[in-house]
PDB file of N, CA, C and O in Angstrom:
ATOM      1  N   UNK A   1     -11.703 236.815   6.321  1.00  0.00           N
ATOM      2  CA  UNK A   1     -11.068 237.871   7.059  1.00  0.00           C
ATOM      3  C   UNK A   1     -12.145 238.590   7.853  1.00  0.00           C
ATOM      4  O   UNK A   1     -13.242 238.854   7.360  1.00  0.00           O
ATOM      5  N   UNK A   2     -11.805 238.894   9.075  1.00  0.00           N
ATOM      6  CA  UNK A   2     -12.688 239.654   9.951  1.00  0.00           C
ATOM      7  C   UNK A   2     -11.912 240.810  10.528  1.00  0.00           C
ATOM      8  O   UNK A   2     -10.744 240.664  10.891  1.00  0.00           O
ATOM      9  N   UNK A   3     -12.549 241.952  10.615  1.00  0.00           N
ATOM     10  CA  UNK A   3     -11.897 243.077  11.271  1.00  0.00           C
ATOM     11  C   UNK A   3     -12.892 243.697  12.243  1.00  0.00           C
ATOM     12  O   UNK A   3     -14.104 243.533  12.104  1.00  0.00           O
ATOM     13  N   UNK A   4     -12.364 244.401  13.216  1.00  0.00           N
ATOM     14  CA  UNK A   4     -13.223 245.042  14.200  1.00  0.00           C
ATOM     15  C   UNK A   4     -12.569 246.298  14.719  1.00  0.00           C
ATOM     16  O   UNK A   4     -11.374 246.532  14.537  1.00  0.00           O
ATOM     17  N   UNK A   5     -13.384 247.095  15.367  1.00  0.00           N
ATOM     18  CA  UNK A   5     -12.893 248.357  15.903  1.00  0.00           C
ATOM     19  C   UNK A   5     -13.578 248.601  17.233  1.00  0.00           C
ATOM     20  O   UNK A   5     -14.768 248.329  17.386  1.00  0.00           O
ATOM     21  N   UNK A   6     -12.829 249.112  18.188  1.00  0.00           N
ATOM     22  CA  UNK A   6     -13.360 249.392  19.512  1.00  0.00           C
ATOM     23  C   UNK A   6     -12.703 250.666  20.022  1.00  0.00           C
ATOM     24  O   UNK A   6     -11.479 250.792  20.004  1.00  0.00           O
ATOM     25  N   UNK A   7     -13.518 251.605  20.474  1.00  0.00           N
ATOM     26  CA  UNK A   7     -12.971 252.845  21.030  1.00  0.00           C
ATOM     27  C   UNK A   7     -12.349 252.545  22.393  1.00  0.00           C
ATOM     28  O   UNK A   7     -12.961 251.880  23.229  1.00  0.00           O
ATOM     29  N   UNK A   8     -11.139 253.036  22.609  1.00  0.00           N
ATOM     30  CA  UNK A   8     -10.480 252.835  23.901  1.00  0.00           C
ATOM     31  C   UNK A   8     -10.701 254.064  24.781  1.00  0.00           C
ATOM     32  O   UNK A   8     -10.817 255.188  24.292  1.00  0.00           O
ATOM     33  N   UNK A   9     -10.755 253.828  26.063  1.00  0.00           N
ATOM     34  CA  UNK A   9     -10.948 254.907  27.024  1.00  0.00           C
ATOM     35  C   UNK A   9      -9.684 255.761  27.132  1.00  0.00           C
ATOM     36  O   UNK A   9      -8.603 255.341  26.722  1.00  0.00           O
ATOM     37  N   UNK A  10      -9.833 256.950  27.682  1.00  0.00           N
ATOM     38  CA  UNK A  10      -8.682 257.813  27.935  1.00  0.00           C
ATOM     39  C   UNK A  10      -7.704 257.101  28.858  1.00  0.00           C
ATOM     40  O   UNK A  10      -8.105 256.312  29.713  1.00  0.00           O
ATOM     41  N   UNK A  11      -6.437 257.383  28.681  1.00  0.00           N
ATOM     42  CA  UNK A  11      -5.354 256.830  29.505  1.00  0.00           C
ATOM     43  C   UNK A  11      -5.251 255.312  29.411  1.00  0.00           C
ATOM     44  O   UNK A  11      -4.852 254.657  30.374  1.00  0.00           O
ATOM     45  N   UNK A  12      -5.603 254.752  28.269  1.00  0.00           N
ATOM     46  CA  UNK A  12      -5.432 253.328  28.007  1.00  0.00           C
ATOM     47  C   UNK A  12      -4.962 253.180  26.569  1.00  0.00           C
ATOM     48  O   UNK A  12      -4.696 254.177  25.898  1.00  0.00           O
ATOM     49  N   UNK A  13      -4.858 251.946  26.091  1.00  0.00           N
ATOM     50  CA  UNK A  13      -4.388 251.749  24.721  1.00  0.00           C
ATOM     51  C   UNK A  13      -4.974 250.473  24.144  1.00  0.00           C
ATOM     52  O   UNK A  13      -5.801 249.821  24.782  1.00  0.00           O
ATOM     53  N   UNK A  14      -4.552 250.116  22.945  1.00  0.00           N
ATOM     54  CA  UNK A  14      -5.113 248.951  22.266  1.00  0.00           C
ATOM     55  C   UNK A  14      -4.763 247.628  22.945  1.00  0.00           C
ATOM     56  O   UNK A  14      -5.468 246.636  22.761  1.00  0.00           O
ATOM     57  N   UNK A  15      -3.693 247.604  23.721  1.00  0.00           N
ATOM     58  CA  UNK A  15      -3.303 246.363  24.402  1.00  0.00           C
ATOM     59  C   UNK A  15      -4.387 245.941  25.395  1.00  0.00           C
ATOM     60  O   UNK A  15      -4.703 244.756  25.500  1.00  0.00           O
ATOM     61  N   UNK A  16      -4.948 246.892  26.114  1.00  0.00           N
ATOM     62  CA  UNK A  16      -5.990 246.556  27.084  1.00  0.00           C
ATOM     63  C   UNK A  16      -7.337 246.329  26.409  1.00  0.00           C
ATOM     64  O   UNK A  16      -8.175 245.609  26.952  1.00  0.00           O
ATOM     65  N   UNK A  17      -7.566 246.921  25.246  1.00  0.00           N
ATOM     66  CA  UNK A  17      -8.843 246.776  24.547  1.00  0.00           C
ATOM     67  C   UNK A  17      -8.912 245.510  23.696  1.00  0.00           C
ATOM     68  O   UNK A  17     -10.006 245.018  23.419  1.00  0.00           O
ATOM     69  N   UNK A  18      -7.766 244.974  23.278  1.00  0.00           N
ATOM     70  CA  UNK A  18      -7.759 243.844  22.355  1.00  0.00           C
ATOM     71  C   UNK A  18      -8.513 242.617  22.872  1.00  0.00           C
ATOM     72  O   UNK A  18      -9.293 242.041  22.114  1.00  0.00           O
ATOM     73  N   UNK A  19      -8.319 242.187  24.126  1.00  0.00           N
ATOM     74  CA  UNK A  19      -9.084 241.017  24.593  1.00  0.00           C
ATOM     75  C   UNK A  19     -10.598 241.232  24.514  1.00  0.00           C
ATOM     76  O   UNK A  19     -11.335 240.317  24.146  1.00  0.00           O
ATOM     77  N   UNK A  20     -11.058 242.420  24.852  1.00  0.00           N
ATOM     78  CA  UNK A  20     -12.490 242.728  24.785  1.00  0.00           C
ATOM     79  C   UNK A  20     -12.988 242.671  23.344  1.00  0.00           C
ATOM     80  O   UNK A  20     -14.060 242.127  23.077  1.00  0.00           O
ATOM     81  N   UNK A  21     -12.220 243.226  22.424  1.00  0.00           N
ATOM     82  CA  UNK A  21     -12.600 243.204  21.017  1.00  0.00           C
ATOM     83  C   UNK A  21     -12.647 241.776  20.483  1.00  0.00           C
ATOM     84  O   UNK A  21     -13.584 241.408  19.774  1.00  0.00           O
ATOM     85  N   UNK A  22     -11.657 240.984  20.816  1.00  0.00           N
ATOM     86  CA  UNK A  22     -11.628 239.595  20.339  1.00  0.00           C
ATOM     87  C   UNK A  22     -12.796 238.795  20.895  1.00  0.00           C
ATOM     88  O   UNK A  22     -13.318 237.914  20.212  1.00  0.00           O
ATOM     89  N   UNK A  23     -13.214 239.085  22.121  1.00  0.00           N
ATOM     90  CA  UNK A  23     -14.373 238.409  22.687  1.00  0.00           C
ATOM     91  C   UNK A  23     -15.651 238.765  21.936  1.00  0.00           C
ATOM     92  O   UNK A  23     -16.574 237.953  21.873  1.00  0.00           O
ATOM     93  N   UNK A  24     -15.718 239.961  21.367  1.00  0.00           N
ATOM     94  CA  UNK A  24     -16.892 240.387  20.615  1.00  0.00           C
ATOM     95  C   UNK A  24     -16.966 239.718  19.248  1.00  0.00           C
ATOM     96  O   UNK A  24     -18.059 239.529  18.714  1.00  0.00           O
ATOM     97  N   UNK A  25     -15.823 239.359  18.676  1.00  0.00           N
ATOM     98  CA  UNK A  25     -15.770 238.741  17.358  1.00  0.00           C
ATOM     99  C   UNK A  25     -15.823 237.226  17.497  1.00  0.00           C
ATOM    100  O   UNK A  25     -15.374 236.679  18.504  1.00  0.00           O
ATOM    101  N   UNK A  26     -16.362 236.550  16.504  1.00  0.00           N
ATOM    102  CA  UNK A  26     -16.432 235.095  16.530  1.00  0.00           C
ATOM    103  C   UNK A  26     -15.164 234.541  15.882  1.00  0.00           C
ATOM    104  O   UNK A  26     -15.154 234.224  14.693  1.00  0.00           O
ATOM    105  N   UNK A  27     -14.106 234.428  16.666  1.00  0.00           N
ATOM    106  CA  UNK A  27     -12.809 234.006  16.125  1.00  0.00           C
ATOM    107  C   UNK A  27     -12.208 232.828  16.888  1.00  0.00           C
ATOM    108  O   UNK A  27     -11.009 232.574  16.769  1.00  0.00           O
ATOM    109  N   UNK A  28     -13.002 232.114  17.659  1.00  0.00           N
ATOM    110  CA  UNK A  28     -12.478 231.014  18.460  1.00  0.00           C
ATOM    111  C   UNK A  28     -11.821 229.964  17.569  1.00  0.00           C
ATOM    112  O   UNK A  28     -12.419 229.500  16.598  1.00  0.00           O
ATOM    113  N   UNK A  29     -10.587 229.593  17.906  1.00  0.00           N
ATOM    114  CA  UNK A  29      -9.850 228.584  17.161  1.00  0.00           C
ATOM    115  C   UNK A  29      -9.154 229.099  15.919  1.00  0.00           C
ATOM    116  O   UNK A  29      -8.500 228.331  15.214  1.00  0.00           O
ATOM    117  N   UNK A  30      -9.283 230.380  15.640  1.00  0.00           N
ATOM    118  CA  UNK A  30      -8.665 230.967  14.458  1.00  0.00           C
ATOM    119  C   UNK A  30      -7.361 231.660  14.829  1.00  0.00           C
ATOM    120  O   UNK A  30      -7.243 232.210  15.924  1.00  0.00           O
ATOM    121  N   UNK A  31      -6.379 231.640  13.929  1.00  0.00           N
ATOM    122  CA  UNK A  31      -5.161 232.409  14.196  1.00  0.00           C
ATOM    123  C   UNK A  31      -5.480 233.906  14.142  1.00  0.00           C
ATOM    124  O   UNK A  31      -6.255 234.357  13.298  1.00  0.00           O
ATOM    125  N   UNK A  32      -4.878 234.657  15.042  1.00  0.00           N
ATOM    126  CA  UNK A  32      -5.128 236.098  15.141  1.00  0.00           C
ATOM    127  C   UNK A  32      -3.838 236.839  14.820  1.00  0.00           C
ATOM    128  O   UNK A  32      -2.792 236.560  15.408  1.00  0.00           O
ATOM    129  N   UNK A  33      -3.912 237.775  13.895  1.00  0.00           N
ATOM    130  CA  UNK A  33      -2.788 238.666  13.623  1.00  0.00           C
ATOM    131  C   UNK A  33      -3.237 240.061  13.993  1.00  0.00           C
ATOM    132  O   UNK A  33      -4.133 240.629  13.368  1.00  0.00           O
ATOM    133  N   UNK A  34      -2.613 240.599  14.999  1.00  0.00           N
ATOM    134  CA  UNK A  34      -2.926 241.932  15.501  1.00  0.00           C
ATOM    135  C   UNK A  34      -1.896 242.892  14.924  1.00  0.00           C
ATOM    136  O   UNK A  34      -0.729 242.851  15.316  1.00  0.00           O
ATOM    137  N   UNK A  35      -2.300 243.738  14.018  1.00  0.00           N
ATOM    138  CA  UNK A  35      -1.364 244.644  13.344  1.00  0.00           C
ATOM    139  C   UNK A  35      -0.769 245.682  14.291  1.00  0.00           C
ATOM    140  O   UNK A  35       0.263 246.277  13.980  1.00  0.00           O
ATOM    141  N   UNK A  36      -1.398 245.909  15.433  1.00  0.00           N
ATOM    142  CA  UNK A  36      -0.864 246.927  16.336  1.00  0.00           C
ATOM    143  C   UNK A  36       0.450 246.497  16.976  1.00  0.00           C
ATOM    144  O   UNK A  36       1.289 247.338  17.298  1.00  0.00           O
ATOM    145  N   UNK A  37       0.633 245.178  17.162  1.00  0.00           N
ATOM    146  CA  UNK A  37       1.904 244.738  17.716  1.00  0.00           C
ATOM    147  C   UNK A  37       2.469 243.546  16.959  1.00  0.00           C
ATOM    148  O   UNK A  37       3.492 242.992  17.361  1.00  0.00           O
ATOM    149  N   UNK A  38       1.832 243.149  15.885  1.00  0.00           N
ATOM    150  CA  UNK A  38       2.301 242.117  14.959  1.00  0.00           C
ATOM    151  C   UNK A  38       2.656 240.793  15.638  1.00  0.00           C
ATOM    152  O   UNK A  38       3.624 240.137  15.254  1.00  0.00           O
ATOM    153  N   UNK A  39       1.880 240.407  16.636  1.00  0.00           N
ATOM    154  CA  UNK A  39       2.064 239.108  17.271  1.00  0.00           C
ATOM    155  C   UNK A  39       0.938 238.187  16.847  1.00  0.00           C
ATOM    156  O   UNK A  39      -0.189 238.634  16.638  1.00  0.00           O
ATOM    157  N   UNK A  40       1.236 236.914  16.718  1.00  0.00           N
ATOM    158  CA  UNK A  40       0.232 235.932  16.346  1.00  0.00           C
ATOM    159  C   UNK A  40      -0.178 235.144  17.573  1.00  0.00           C
ATOM    160  O   UNK A  40       0.661 234.732  18.374  1.00  0.00           O
ATOM    161  N   UNK A  41      -1.464 234.941  17.709  1.00  0.00           N
ATOM    162  CA  UNK A  41      -2.003 234.223  18.869  1.00  0.00           C
ATOM    163  C   UNK A  41      -3.140 233.351  18.368  1.00  0.00           C
ATOM    164  O   UNK A  41      -3.864 233.744  17.453  1.00  0.00           O
ATOM    165  N   UNK A  42      -3.307 232.188  18.948  1.00  0.00           N
ATOM    166  CA  UNK A  42      -4.463 231.358  18.624  1.00  0.00           C
ATOM    167  C   UNK A  42      -5.454 231.467  19.759  1.00  0.00           C
ATOM    168  O   UNK A  42      -5.116 231.183  20.908  1.00  0.00           O
ATOM    169  N   UNK A  43      -6.656 231.868  19.458  1.00  0.00           N
ATOM    170  CA  UNK A  43      -7.683 232.130  20.454  1.00  0.00           C
ATOM    171  C   UNK A  43      -8.689 231.025  20.450  1.00  0.00           C
ATOM    172  O   UNK A  43      -9.644 231.057  21.225  1.00  0.00           O
TER     173      UNK A  43
END
């Protein structure tokens, strides 16, 4: 299990920050469960 955190800028939200956060983590080829919107994606 891997978790990460990224501060989002004013007037934005986690949807715009999620791709940047995932790029920072080494998760290529792993299933991703994003609790903020509960969608599964393979990166």
